[in-house]
C-alpha positions, 0 to 999 in steps of 0.5 A: 261216407258213401262210396262216390264221396270216397272216390272223389276224395282218394284222388285229391289225397293221393296225388303221384309226386312229380320227379322233383317231387321225388327227389326232394322226398329223397333230399328230406330223407338225407338230411333229416338229422342234419342242420340243413333241415333248420335251414329249409333246403328243399327242392320245388319244381317251377312252374316251367318243370324244372328244378328251383332250390331253397335253402335259408329263405333264399330261392336258386334258380338251378343246383349250380347257383347254390354257392355252398359246394357241400349243399350242391353235392348233397343235391347231385347226390340226391338226384344220383340216388333218385336215378339208381332207384329208377334205373 
């Protein structure tokens, strides 16, 4: 493969994560050995650049809409870890 082809491929492979993507990455590390992995807990950035929460194939428009307090707290903890990391 020539250098020009490599330069065209690299931007596709190495895309910077959005803030929501970075927080979700932290969240995924936090839940990696818990049952929440199997429940599909995930943060996704919406087209309006807000956070959408997915759990048990159910979408919540924001963290406060999540009915489980322990999951809500975990999401807030992931955000706090991101804030501490970027401060």
